[in-house]
C-alpha positions in Angstrom: -0.3 0.0 -0.1 1.3 3.4 -0.9 0.9 6.4 1.7 1.6 10.1 0.6 3.2 12.1 3.4 3.9 15.7 3.4 7.3 17.0 3.0 7.3 18.5 6.3 6.0 15.2 8.3 8.6 13.4 5.9 11.1 15.5 7.6 10.2 15.0 10.9 9.4 11.4 10.8 12.3 10.5 8.4 13.8 7.5 10.3 10.2 5.8 10.8 9.5 6.2 7.1 12.8 4.5 6.1 12.0 1.6 8.3 8.9 1.3 6.6 10.1 1.5 3.1 12.8 -0.8 4.1 9.9 -3.5 5.2 8.4 -3.1 1.8 6.0 -0.1 1.9 5.9 2.4 -0.7 6.0 6.1 0.6 5.1 9.0 -1.5 6.5 12.3 -0.4 4.4 15.4 -1.4 4.8 19.2 -1.6 1.6 21.1 -1.3 -0.2 17.9 -2.1 1.6 16.8 -5.0 4.0 14.0 -5.1 7.5 14.8 -5.9 9.4 11.9 -4.6 9.1 8.2 -3.9 10.9 6.2 -1.0 11.2 2.6 -1.4 13.5 -0.2 -0.3 16.4 -0.7 -2.4 16.9 -4.2 -4.0 19.7 -6.3 -2.2 22.8 -6.2 -4.2 24.7 -9.6 -5.1 27.5 -10.4 -3.1 31.0 -9.3 -4.7 33.1 -12.1 -6.3 36.7 -11.8 -5.6 39.0 -12.5 -8.7 36.5 -11.2 -11.2 39.4 -9.3 -12.7 41.9 -11.9 -12.3 44.5 -11.8 -15.2 43.6 -8.2 -16.4 46.8 -6.6 -17.9 47.2 -3.0 -17.7 49.1 -1.7 -20.9 52.5 0.0 -20.1 51.3 3.0 -22.5 48.8 3.9 -19.9 51.5 5.0 -17.6 53.6 6.9 -20.4 53.7 10.6 -20.4 51.0 12.4 -22.4 52.3 14.4 -25.5 52.6 18.2 -24.8 49.6 19.1 -26.6 47.5 16.9 -24.7 49.1 17.8 -21.4 48.4 21.6 -22.0 44.9 21.0 -22.1 45.2 19.7 -18.5 46.9 22.7 -17.2 
């Protein structure tokens, strides 16, 4: 169920609203009765897998100095 909350009330009850959103509830935040934002729970990210870049080769050219004309653009 979606509930609409005035932005002033959302500021004073943010912690409680975040808990409700984390539990799966959608909260609409409104300014002067017009919805402007939605507070929802984030999807759980997949755990990181170590070693995904194993064997990645960084070319030596990456560490070479820039040509003078390109280096001048960075100054």
